[in-house]
Every structure is written in structure tokens, then in C-alpha cells.
MINULO-906020 format. One record per residue: x, y, z of N, C-alpha, C, O in turn; residue number from 1. Coordinates in Angstrom, 3 decimals, decimal comma. Example, Ala and Ser with C-alpha at 12.3 -4.5 7.8 and 13.67 -1.06 7.14 Angstrom:
// MINULO-906020
<pt <13,190; -5,690; 7,800>; <12,300; -4,500; 7,800>; <13,200; -3,300; 7,800>; <14,236; -3,319; 8,465>; 1>
<pt <12,850; -2,250; 7,080>; <13,670; -1,060; 7,140>; <12,900; 0,030; 7,870>; <13,409; 1,138; 8,039>; 2>
// end
This chain:
// MINULO-906020
<pt <-52,403; -43,785; -8,464>; <-52,392; -44,266; -7,105>; <-50,974; -44,137; -6,563>; <-50,021; -44,614; -7,178>; 1>
<pt <-50,843; -43,510; -5,444>; <-49,540; -43,277; -4,841>; <-49,100; -44,504; -4,054>; <-49,912; -45,233; -3,485>; 2>
<pt <-47,808; -44,702; -4,043>; <-47,277; -45,850; -3,294>; <-47,440; -45,625; -1,796>; <-47,589; -46,585; -1,040>; 3>
<pt <-47,414; -44,380; -1,362>; <-47,564; -44,108; 0,069>; <-48,989; -44,311; 0,545>; <-49,218; -44,579; 1,724>; 4>
<pt <-49,960; -44,185; -0,369>; <-51,349; -44,394; 0,043>; <-51,660; -45,871; 0,251>; <-52,658; -46,204; 0,890>; 5>
<pt <-50,833; -46,751; -0,273>; <-51,073; -48,191; -0,088>; <-50,438; -48,732; 1,176>; <-50,777; -49,832; 1,614>; 6>
<pt <-49,512; -47,972; 1,780>; <-48,867; -48,421; 3,015>; <-49,754; -48,024; 4,180>; <-50,006; -46,834; 4,371>; 7>
<pt <-50,238; -48,979; 4,969>; <-51,076; -48,618; 6,113>; <-50,236; -47,996; 7,226>; <-49,052; -48,298; 7,370>; 8>
<pt <-50,856; -47,145; 7,990>; <-50,169; -46,506; 9,099>; <-49,931; -47,474; 10,244>; <-50,355; -48,628; 10,190>; 9>
<pt <-49,258; -47,005; 11,269>; <-48,948; -47,853; 12,426>; <-50,213; -48,161; 13,215>; <-50,325; -49,224; 13,825>; 10>
<pt <-51,157; -47,239; 13,203>; <-52,365; -47,414; 14,010>; <-53,282; -48,505; 13,468>; <-54,057; -49,089; 14,225>; 11>
<pt <-53,205; -48,785; 12,185>; <-54,107; -49,787; 11,610>; <-53,429; -51,153; 11,600>; <-52,872; -51,581; 10,590>; 12>
<pt <-53,488; -51,806; 12,716>; <-52,825; -53,100; 12,857>; <-53,623; -54,224; 12,204>; <-53,088; -55,309; 11,973>; 13>
<pt <-54,906; -53,976; 11,902>; <-55,731; -55,020; 11,331>; <-55,354; -55,306; 9,878>; <-55,521; -56,428; 9,399>; 14>
<pt <-54,834; -54,270; 9,163>; <-54,450; -54,482; 7,762>; <-53,065; -55,088; 7,684>; <-52,187; -54,784; 8,492>; 15>
<pt <-52,888; -55,934; 6,718>; <-51,572; -56,518; 6,501>; <-50,666; -55,460; 5,873>; <-51,088; -54,760; 4,952>; 16>
<pt <-49,446; -55,335; 6,351>; <-48,561; -54,260; 5,913>; <-48,028; -54,508; 4,504>; <-48,000; -53,575; 3,702>; 17>
<pt <-47,617; -55,692; 4,182>; <-47,044; -55,991; 2,861>; <-48,069; -56,746; 2,022>; <-48,151; -57,974; 2,064>; 18>
<pt <-48,834; -55,995; 1,274>; <-49,835; -56,619; 0,406>; <-49,242; -56,845; -0,976>; <-48,161; -56,348; -1,292>; 19>
<pt <-49,965; -57,601; -1,792>; <-49,487; -57,874; -3,148>; <-49,433; -56,594; -3,982>; <-48,522; -56,418; -4,791>; 20>
<pt <-50,398; -55,708; -3,789>; <-50,395; -54,463; -4,581>; <-49,238; -53,555; -4,174>; <-48,662; -52,871; -5,020>; 21>
<pt <-48,896; -53,542; -2,896>; <-47,763; -52,728; -2,441>; <-46,456; -53,262; -3,029>; <-45,609; -52,483; -3,467>; 22>
<pt <-46,291; -54,565; -3,038>; <-45,081; -55,169; -3,599>; <-45,021; -54,912; -5,101>; <-43,950; -54,627; -5,637>; 23>
<pt <-46,154; -55,009; -5,781>; <-46,188; -54,765; -7,230>; <-45,850; -53,310; -7,544>; <-45,059; -53,036; -8,446>; 24>
<pt <-46,446; -52,382; -6,804>; <-46,154; -50,963; -7,035>; <-44,684; -50,645; -6,750>; <-44,041; -49,927; -7,517>; 25>
<pt <-44,166; -51,169; -5,668>; <-42,760; -50,932; -5,335>; <-41,846; -51,494; -6,414>; <-40,865; -50,851; -6,789>; 26>
<pt <-42,153; -52,674; -6,912>; <-41,352; -53,274; -7,981>; <-41,404; -52,427; -9,250>; <-40,377; -52,225; -9,898>; 27>
<pt <-42,572; -51,936; -9,608>; <-42,703; -51,090; -10,805>; <-41,903; -49,807; -10,641>; <-41,156; -49,431; -11,544>; 28>
<pt <-42,046; -49,123; -9,502>; <-41,325; -47,863; -9,294>; <-39,811; -48,066; -9,320>; <-39,086; -47,276; -9,924>; 29>
<pt <-39,344; -49,111; -8,673>; <-37,898; -49,368; -8,641>; <-37,379; -49,739; -10,021>; <-36,305; -49,282; -10,412>; 30>
<pt <-38,114; -50,554; -10,770>; <-37,640; -50,948; -12,098>; <-37,661; -49,766; -13,070>; <-36,763; -49,648; -13,903>; 31>
<pt <-38,654; -48,900; -12,982>; <-38,677; -47,713; -13,840>; <-37,510; -46,788; -13,493>; <-36,867; -46,247; -14,392>; 32>
<pt <-37,234; -46,601; -12,222>; <-36,114; -45,760; -11,798>; <-34,786; -46,331; -12,283>; <-33,961; -45,595; -12,823>; 33>
<pt <-34,572; -47,615; -12,099>; <-33,323; -48,244; -12,554>; <-33,220; -48,180; -14,076>; <-32,133; -47,962; -14,611>; 34>
<pt <-34,332; -48,365; -14,774>; <-34,322; -48,275; -16,230>; <-33,950; -46,886; -16,719>; <-33,191; -46,757; -17,680>; 35>
<pt <-34,464; -45,852; -16,084>; <-34,128; -44,472; -16,493>; <-32,666; -44,160; -16,202>; <-32,009; -43,476; -16,987>; 36>
<pt <-32,156; -44,652; -15,090>; <-30,734; -44,450; -14,784>; <-29,867; -45,183; -15,803>; <-28,839; -44,658; -16,232>; 37>
<pt <-30,267; -46,383; -16,191>; <-29,503; -47,142; -17,189>; <-29,505; -46,431; -18,544>; <-28,481; -46,401; -19,227>; 38>
<pt <-30,633; -45,866; -18,934>; <-30,697; -45,108; -20,194>; <-29,808; -43,874; -20,121>; <-29,114; -43,556; -21,086>; 39>
<pt <-29,818; -43,178; -18,993>; <-28,976; -41,987; -18,837>; <-27,498; -42,347; -18,905>; <-26,711; -41,618; -19,509>; 40>
<pt <-27,119; -43,448; -18,302>; <-25,716; -43,878; -18,347>; <-25,332; -44,302; -19,758>; <-24,222; -44,024; -20,209>; 41>
<pt <-26,235; -44,968; -20,451>; <-25,941; -45,431; -21,808>; <-25,689; -44,256; -22,762>; <-24,793; -44,322; -23,603>; 42>
<pt <-26,472; -43,193; -22,632>; <-26,332; -42,054; -23,529>; <-25,453; -40,945; -22,956>; <-25,433; -39,840; -23,499>; 43>
<pt <-24,745; -41,207; -21,896>; <-23,922; -40,168; -21,271>; <-22,686; -39,872; -22,115>; <-22,248; -40,723; -22,889>; 44>
<pt <-22,123; -38,681; -21,975>; <-20,910; -38,333; -22,729>; <-19,703; -39,190; -22,362>; <-18,758; -39,287; -23,145>; 45>
<pt <-19,719; -39,811; -21,188>; <-18,591; -40,653; -20,789>; <-18,485; -41,888; -21,687>; <-17,436; -42,530; -21,744>; 46>
<pt <-19,558; -42,212; -22,378>; <-19,559; -43,366; -23,278>; <-18,708; -43,119; -24,511>; <-18,169; -44,060; -25,093>; 47>
<pt <-18,582; -41,865; -24,914>; <-17,821; -41,517; -26,104>; <-16,356; -41,338; -25,729>; <-16,014; -40,427; -24,975>; 48>
<pt <-15,503; -42,192; -26,245>; <-14,092; -42,161; -25,879>; <-13,294; -41,197; -26,734>; <-12,283; -40,667; -26,272>; 49>
<pt <-13,716; -40,952; -27,968>; <-12,936; -40,144; -28,898>; <-12,965; -38,663; -28,557>; <-13,892; -38,172; -27,913>; 50>
<pt <-11,951; -37,979; -28,995>; <-11,876; -36,531; -28,822>; <-12,657; -35,855; -29,939>; <-12,811; -36,414; -31,025>; 51>
<pt <-13,139; -34,668; -29,672>; <-13,782; -33,884; -30,716>; <-12,735; -33,350; -31,678>; <-11,608; -33,046; -31,285>; 52>
<pt <-13,114; -33,242; -32,926>; <-12,187; -32,715; -33,921>; <-11,952; -31,232; -33,661>; <-12,902; -30,464; -33,512>; 53>
<pt <-10,700; -30,840; -33,609>; <-10,341; -29,441; -33,409>; <-10,108; -28,815; -34,775>; <-9,289; -29,290; -35,561>; 54>
<pt <-10,835; -27,749; -35,040>; <-10,660; -27,024; -36,298>; <-9,605; -25,952; -36,052>; <-9,823; -25,065; -35,227>; 55>
<pt <-8,483; -26,007; -36,734>; <-7,431; -25,021; -36,471>; <-7,851; -23,621; -36,911>; <-8,578; -23,451; -37,889>; 56>
<pt <-7,386; -22,645; -36,181>; <-7,707; -21,251; -36,483>; <-6,944; -20,789; -37,720>; <-5,778; -21,134; -37,911>; 57>
<pt <-7,614; -20,010; -38,548>; <-6,958; -19,440; -39,728>; <-6,655; -17,964; -39,540>; <-6,010; -17,356; -40,394>; 58>
<pt <-7,102; -17,383; -38,452>; <-6,875; -15,953; -38,160>; <-6,089; -15,834; -36,859>; <-5,909; -16,806; -36,125>; 59>
<pt <-5,631; -14,624; -36,598>; <-4,990; -14,337; -35,319>; <-5,913; -13,437; -34,504>; <-6,885; -12,890; -35,024>; 60>
<pt <-5,599; -13,293; -33,236>; <-6,456; -12,523; -32,333>; <-6,667; -11,095; -32,803>; <-7,782; -10,577; -32,738>; 61>
<pt <-5,617; -10,462; -33,271>; <-5,720; -9,059; -33,678>; <-6,707; -8,881; -34,832>; <-7,418; -7,878; -34,881>; 62>
<pt <-6,761; -9,835; -35,754>; <-7,680; -9,712; -36,888>; <-9,138; -9,766; -36,445>; <-9,959; -8,986; -36,928>; 63>
<pt <-9,463; -10,666; -35,544>; <-10,860; -10,775; -35,119>; <-11,254; -9,615; -34,207>; <-12,407; -9,185; -34,218>; 64>
<pt <-10,313; -9,109; -33,424>; <-10,622; -7,944; -32,587>; <-10,903; -6,733; -33,456>; <-11,798; -5,946; -33,149>; 65>
<pt <-10,149; -6,572; -34,538>; <-10,397; -5,456; -35,466>; <-11,778; -5,600; -36,095>; <-12,473; -4,601; -36,283>; 66>
<pt <-12,188; -6,823; -36,422>; <-13,515; -7,032; -36,995>; <-14,618; -6,645; -36,010>; <-15,614; -6,037; -36,404>; 67>
<pt <-14,448; -6,989; -34,743>; <-15,445; -6,612; -33,735>; <-15,476; -5,104; -33,565>; <-16,551; -4,521; -33,424>; 68>
<pt <-14,324; -4,469; -33,575>; <-14,287; -3,010; -33,459>; <-14,955; -2,339; -34,652>; <-15,639; -1,329; -34,487>; 69>
<pt <-14,766; -2,884; -35,849>; <-15,451; -2,339; -37,029>; <-16,966; -2,546; -36,915>; <-17,751; -1,683; -37,307>; 70>
<pt <-17,356; -3,684; -36,382>; <-18,786; -3,944; -36,165>; <-19,361; -2,925; -35,188>; <-20,458; -2,411; -35,405>; 71>
<pt <-18,633; -2,630; -34,116>; <-19,126; -1,680; -33,114>; <-19,197; -0,258; -33,659>; <-19,991; 0,549; -33,176>; 72>
<pt <-18,380; 0,056; -34,651>; <-18,432; 1,396; -35,249>; <-19,698; 1,601; -36,068>; <-20,100; 2,738; -36,312>; 73>
<pt <-20,330; 0,514; -36,494>; <-21,576; 0,643; -37,255>; <-22,810; 0,297; -36,427>; <-23,913; 0,717; -36,778>; 74>
<pt <-22,659; -0,449; -35,351>; <-23,801; -0,856; -34,528>; <-24,261; 0,305; -33,654>; <-23,465; 1,155; -33,255>; 75>
<pt <-25,553; 0,323; -33,367>; <-26,114; 1,374; -32,512>; <-26,851; 0,752; -31,332>; <-27,229; -0,419; -31,352>; 76>
<pt <-27,039; 1,568; -30,312>; <-27,822; 1,135; -29,147>; <-28,669; 2,305; -28,696>; <-28,419; 3,447; -29,080>; 77>
<pt <-29,663; 2,024; -27,888>; <-30,570; 3,053; -27,379>; <-30,420; 3,216; -25,876>; <-31,417; 3,292; -25,157>; 78>
<pt <-29,191; 3,270; -25,399>; <-28,928; 3,490; -23,988>; <-29,144; 2,256; -23,152>; <-29,401; 1,168; -23,668>; 79>
<pt <-29,035; 2,440; -21,861>; <-29,231; 1,330; -20,931>; <-30,669; 0,844; -20,991>; <-31,605; 1,636; -20,881>; 80>
<pt <-30,840; -0,449; -21,164>; <-32,148; -1,112; -21,245>; <-32,992; -0,530; -22,372>; <-34,221; -0,563; -22,305>; 81>
<pt <-32,355; -0,004; -23,392>; <-33,025; 0,578; -24,569>; <-34,044; 1,644; -24,189>; <-35,148; 1,678; -24,733>; 82>
<pt <-33,671; 2,515; -23,256>; <-34,602; 3,544; -22,781>; <-34,460; 4,878; -23,514>; <-35,375; 5,699; -23,453>; 83>
<pt <-33,352; 5,118; -24,199>; <-33,163; 6,384; -24,904>; <-33,910; 6,360; -26,228>; <-34,020; 5,322; -26,881>; 84>
<pt <-34,421; 7,525; -26,609>; <-35,114; 7,637; -27,891>; <-34,131; 7,723; -29,051>; <-34,401; 7,213; -30,139>; 85>
<pt <-33,001; 8,360; -28,822>; <-32,026; 8,564; -29,887>; <-30,964; 7,468; -29,837>; <-30,456; 7,128; -28,768>; 86>
<pt <-30,638; 6,924; -31,000>; <-29,644; 5,856; -31,074>; <-28,235; 6,420; -30,963>; <-27,955; 7,505; -31,473>; 87>
<pt <-27,353; 5,691; -30,301>; <-25,947; 6,077; -30,150>; <-25,072; 5,000; -30,771>; <-25,474; 3,841; -30,875>; 88>
<pt <-23,882; 5,389; -31,180>; <-22,930; 4,442; -31,754>; <-22,290; 3,638; -30,618>; <-21,883; 4,203; -29,604>; 89>
<pt <-22,207; 2,328; -30,793>; <-21,633; 1,457; -29,767>; <-20,138; 1,705; -29,576>; <-19,604; 1,472; -28,492>; 90>
<pt <-19,471; 2,170; -30,611>; <-18,026; 2,368; -30,527>; <-17,674; 3,424; -29,489>; <-16,603; 3,349; -28,887>; 91>
<pt <-18,542; 4,406; -29,261>; <-18,269; 5,445; -28,258>; <-18,205; 4,839; -26,862>; <-17,500; 5,351; -25,992>; 92>
<pt <-18,928; 3,766; -26,648>; <-18,941; 3,104; -25,344>; <-17,677; 2,275; -25,148>; <-17,072; 2,313; -24,077>; 93>
<pt <-17,273; 1,525; -26,176>; <-16,169; 0,576; -26,055>; <-14,853; 1,084; -26,629>; <-13,913; 0,305; -26,786>; 94>
<pt <-14,767; 2,361; -26,942>; <-13,585; 2,902; -27,616>; <-12,307; 2,728; -26,796>; <-11,261; 2,391; -27,351>; 95>
<pt <-12,378; 2,950; -25,510>; <-11,182; 2,888; -24,662>; <-11,078; 1,579; -23,881>; <-10,239; 1,449; -22,990>; 96>
<pt <-11,916; 0,627; -24,209>; <-11,909; -0,640; -23,478>; <-10,945; -1,624; -24,126>; <-10,630; -1,519; -25,311>; 97>
<pt <-10,485; -2,579; -23,333>; <-9,563; -3,602; -23,816>; <-10,372; -4,820; -24,244>; <-11,217; -5,309; -23,495>; 98>
<pt <-10,108; -5,303; -25,449>; <-10,791; -6,465; -25,996>; <-9,893; -7,696; -25,848>; <-8,683; -7,628; -26,067>; 99>
<pt <-10,507; -8,818; -25,473>; <-9,781; -10,071; -25,313>; <-10,446; -11,100; -26,222>; <-11,668; -11,245; -26,212>; 100>
<pt <-9,636; -11,815; -27,012>; <-10,155; -12,827; -27,930>; <-9,642; -14,197; -27,524>; <-8,492; -14,347; -27,111>; 101>
<pt <-10,507; -15,193; -27,646>; <-10,086; -16,569; -27,426>; <-10,743; -17,458; -28,475>; <-11,911; -17,282; -28,824>; 102>
<pt <-9,971; -18,410; -28,964>; <-10,465; -19,323; -29,986>; <-11,155; -20,497; -29,318>; <-10,640; -21,042; -28,342>; 103>
<pt <-12,320; -20,900; -29,831>; <-13,139; -21,930; -29,188>; <-12,961; -23,324; -29,779>; <-13,753; -24,216; -29,472>; 104>
<pt <-11,945; -23,541; -30,618>; <-11,595; -24,845; -31,194>; <-12,645; -25,429; -32,122>; <-12,499; -26,575; -32,547>; 105>
<pt <-13,672; -24,709; -32,447>; <-14,686; -25,225; -33,361>; <-14,939; -24,236; -34,502>; <-16,034; -24,205; -35,064>; 106>
<pt <-13,940; -23,435; -34,842>; <-14,079; -22,507; -35,953>; <-14,725; -21,195; -35,571>; <-15,283; -20,503; -36,423>; 107>
<pt <-14,655; -20,846; -34,300>; <-15,310; -19,629; -33,844>; <-14,458; -18,957; -32,771>; <-13,819; -19,621; -31,955>; 108>
<pt <-14,465; -17,641; -32,792>; <-13,765; -16,838; -31,794>; <-14,786; -16,210; -30,863>; <-15,895; -15,870; -31,278>; 109>
<pt <-14,404; -16,057; -29,600>; <-15,228; -15,317; -28,641>; <-14,415; -14,115; -28,169>; <-13,303; -14,263; -27,663>; 110>
<pt <-14,972; -12,952; -28,339>; <-14,308; -11,710; -27,950>; <-15,136; -11,077; -26,845>; <-16,364; -11,034; -26,925>; 111>
<pt <-14,466; -10,590; -25,821>; <-15,208; -9,904; -24,772>; <-14,503; -8,619; -24,368>; <-13,294; -8,457; -24,536>; 112>
<pt <-15,314; -7,706; -23,824>; <-14,816; -6,430; -23,308>; <-15,708; -6,018; -22,147>; <-16,892; -6,353; -22,105>; 113>
<pt <-15,124; -5,290; -21,209>; <-15,852; -4,831; -20,029>; <-16,364; -3,417; -20,257>; <-15,703; -2,598; -20,896>; 114>
<pt <-17,547; -3,143; -19,728>; <-18,080; -1,781; -19,678>; <-19,039; -1,702; -18,499>; <-19,996; -2,472; -18,415>; 115>
<pt <-18,784; -0,787; -17,606>; <-19,640; -0,561; -16,436>; <-19,928; -1,848; -15,667>; <-21,085; -2,167; -15,395>; 116>
<pt <-18,878; -2,583; -15,320>; <-18,963; -3,817; -14,525>; <-19,721; -4,945; -15,213>; <-20,117; -5,912; -14,563>; 117>
<pt <-19,925; -4,831; -16,507>; <-20,540; -5,897; -17,288>; <-19,559; -6,337; -18,357>; <-18,870; -5,511; -18,955>; 118>
<pt <-19,496; -7,625; -18,596>; <-18,649; -8,121; -19,663>; <-19,543; -8,480; -20,841>; <-20,459; -9,291; -20,704>; 119>
<pt <-19,282; -7,882; -21,993>; <-20,044; -8,111; -23,212>; <-19,286; -9,076; -24,107>; <-18,059; -9,021; -24,191>; 120>
<pt <-20,022; -9,968; -24,779>; <-19,413; -10,987; -25,628>; <-19,884; -10,847; -27,065>; <-21,030; -10,484; -27,331>; 121>
<pt <-18,970; -11,146; -27,992>; <-19,290; -11,239; -29,409>; <-18,671; -12,515; -29,946>; <-17,645; -12,973; -29,443>; 122>
<pt <-19,297; -13,093; -30,973>; <-18,766; -14,283; -31,626>; <-18,360; -13,905; -33,046>; <-19,066; -13,163; -33,729>; 123>
<pt <-17,218; -14,424; -33,478>; <-16,722; -14,162; -34,826>; <-16,415; -15,496; -35,482>; <-15,668; -16,310; -34,938>; 124>
<pt <-17,003; -15,719; -36,670>; <-16,716; -16,923; -37,433>; <-15,303; -16,812; -37,997>; <-14,924; -15,771; -38,535>; 125>
<pt <-14,531; -17,877; -37,875>; <-13,124; -17,842; -38,270>; <-12,949; -17,738; -39,781>; <-11,994; -17,112; -40,241>; 126>
<pt <-13,827; -18,321; -40,549>; <-13,673; -18,332; -42,002>; <-14,241; -17,064; -42,630>; <-13,569; -16,409; -43,427>; 127>
<pt <-15,470; -16,720; -42,275>; <-16,145; -15,588; -42,927>; <-15,944; -14,258; -42,207>; <-16,255; -13,208; -42,768>; 128>
<pt <-15,435; -14,281; -40,985>; <-15,278; -13,098; -40,133>; <-16,607; -12,379; -39,883>; <-16,651; -11,157; -39,737>; 129>
<pt <-17,687; -13,163; -39,837>; <-18,995; -12,602; -39,524>; <-19,098; -12,400; -38,011>; <-18,831; -13,320; -37,238>; 130>
<pt <-19,484; -11,201; -37,597>; <-19,576; -10,867; -36,179>; <-21,035; -10,970; -35,741>; <-21,927; -10,412; -36,381>; 131>
<pt <-21,268; -11,695; -34,636>; <-22,592; -11,799; -34,050>; <-22,501; -11,374; -32,595>; <-21,503; -11,627; -31,919>; 132>
<pt <-23,538; -10,737; -32,132>; <-23,592; -10,367; -30,729>; <-23,960; -11,599; -29,920>; <-24,969; -12,248; -30,196>; 133>
<pt <-23,153; -11,922; -28,932>; <-23,443; -13,031; -28,038>; <-24,296; -12,488; -26,900>; <-23,980; -11,440; -26,336>; 134>
<pt <-25,353; -13,175; -26,564>; <-26,289; -12,648; -25,577>; <-25,866; -12,875; -24,141>; <-26,573; -12,472; -23,217>; 135>
<pt <-24,704; -13,525; -23,935>; <-24,246; -13,751; -22,574>; <-23,650; -12,478; -22,011>; <-22,866; -11,799; -22,675>; 136>
<pt <-24,021; -12,163; -20,795>; <-23,422; -11,061; -20,039>; <-22,967; -11,635; -18,715>; <-23,702; -12,383; -18,071>; 137>
<pt <-21,755; -11,288; -18,306>; <-21,307; -11,701; -16,981>; <-21,371; -10,469; -16,099>; <-20,728; -9,453; -16,365>; 138>
<pt <-22,152; -10,583; -15,056>; <-22,451; -9,447; -14,208>; <-22,193; -9,842; -12,759>; <-22,640; -10,893; -12,299>; 139>
<pt <-21,475; -8,996; -12,058>; <-21,226; -9,262; -10,650>; <-22,119; -8,429; -9,750>; <-21,995; -8,471; -8,526>; 140>
<pt <-23,008; -7,681; -10,355>; <-24,034; -6,939; -9,633>; <-25,378; -7,299; -10,248>; <-25,422; -8,041; -11,229>; 141>
<pt <-26,449; -6,804; -9,710>; <-27,764; -7,054; -10,297>; <-28,130; -5,931; -11,255>; <-29,134; -5,245; -11,059>; 142>
<pt <-27,321; -5,742; -12,285>; <-27,545; -4,621; -13,208>; <-27,791; -5,079; -14,628>; <-27,726; -4,260; -15,545>; 143>
<pt <-28,071; -6,355; -14,852>; <-28,272; -6,840; -16,212>; <-29,404; -6,102; -16,919>; <-29,275; -5,843; -18,115>; 144>
<pt <-30,503; -5,747; -16,258>; <-31,510; -4,950; -16,978>; <-30,978; -3,582; -17,429>; <-31,584; -2,930; -18,279>; 145>
<pt <-29,851; -3,155; -16,862>; <-29,281; -1,876; -17,251>; <-28,189; -2,010; -18,290>; <-27,366; -1,106; -18,435>; 146>
<pt <-28,159; -3,111; -19,014>; <-27,120; -3,308; -20,017>; <-27,507; -2,600; -21,305>; <-28,665; -2,241; -21,519>; 147>
<pt <-26,508; -2,410; -22,156>; <-26,753; -1,839; -23,477>; <-26,713; -2,947; -24,508>; <-26,047; -3,961; -24,299>; 148>
<pt <-27,402; -2,776; -25,601>; <-27,478; -3,833; -26,622>; <-26,592; -3,476; -27,812>; <-27,066; -2,908; -28,796>; 149>
<pt <-25,329; -3,805; -27,721>; <-24,400; -3,551; -28,821>; <-24,050; -4,835; -29,510>; <-23,276; -4,831; -30,467>; 150>
// end
């Protein structure tokens, strides 16, 4: 039952405007809303005063960039949007591109490089130097379906 269906219109002057059921429904809706807001505030991140533990980096930027470049020398792609039948080496695409690495303070590096107005991301674990392809693409055009999967 909707709260608006219990409120009589202006034309029906014979019905009393504030009935017991209308007051009860309004009280229930307001208390549920206030309760949900109180729960959201209680579990909000502002409640936690402490800082997150920062895991110091054990590698330098050049080491993780070399790992991503080695990964790209073995990884293959099937062209834009995987439309080519023959696989190509990803390194041919990113060979002349500039790689930028940043440490994420949680034991992981994020490396990115630009190709054809798209920025590609990779993640590198600081301890094991395991390279994973990050699925985020930053695109300033509507060409994400035309990306390559390296």
C-alpha cells in the first residue's frame, strides 16, 4: 500500500485528511529511512580513524617496467576487438611507447602505456613480479570496442 494512495485529494472534502493509517504509514517510512541512514553512517569509512598500513616497495620503477615489457614480448593479441585470425605479438604494438609505473602502497605496481589514444594498464606484484593485465582502459573517444587485448 502506497503512502500517497492513503492521502485524499483536495476534491474529497468528506474524508478526513490525517487518518490513523496515514500517520502510522508516515511514521514507519520515516523511521525506516532514518534507520538506514544511521546504519550507513555507522559503517561509513569516516568511522575508521586509523591509516591503512603501507607496504614499502622492494623494487624500483625500472625493474617492474622491464617485467611488463618481457610479458608483452610473449603475450599475443588478435588485432582490434580480436577480429584478426592470426595472432600478433603485443611487443610490436608497445615497442616505441613510454611506460609509466606507480606504486599503489599495497604491494602492487600499476604500469600504463598509451597506444592509439587508449591507455592500457598492467599490474605487477612487488614480491613475485607476476604481471597481470588490468582490464581498465582510459579512453577519450568511443573506441573501447576497438582495443587490443595485450
